[in-house]
C-alpha positions, 0 to 999 in steps of 0.5 A: 325312119331308120328302118325305111332308110335301111330298106329303101334308101334315103332318097326313096319316095317312101322314106321321104314321104315318111320324113315329111310326115314326121316333120309335120307332126314335129312342127304341129307339136312345137306350135302347140308348145309355143301357143301354151307358153306363158310369158316370162315375167321380168326378172324371172329366169327361163328355168323358173318359167318352165316350172321344173319339178321341185322348183318353188317360186 
């Protein structure tokens, strides 16, 4: 993105098109993450639910 902005400008159609493409990929990724999350059990912290390395329940 930075290269496109530097080369063509922030409002150029090529820059905007690439920005939209990146936004769509981020949205797809976020959707996958949300769909694969397990519900947090009552009394469980957000950190525990995320299963961080080194965490023992």
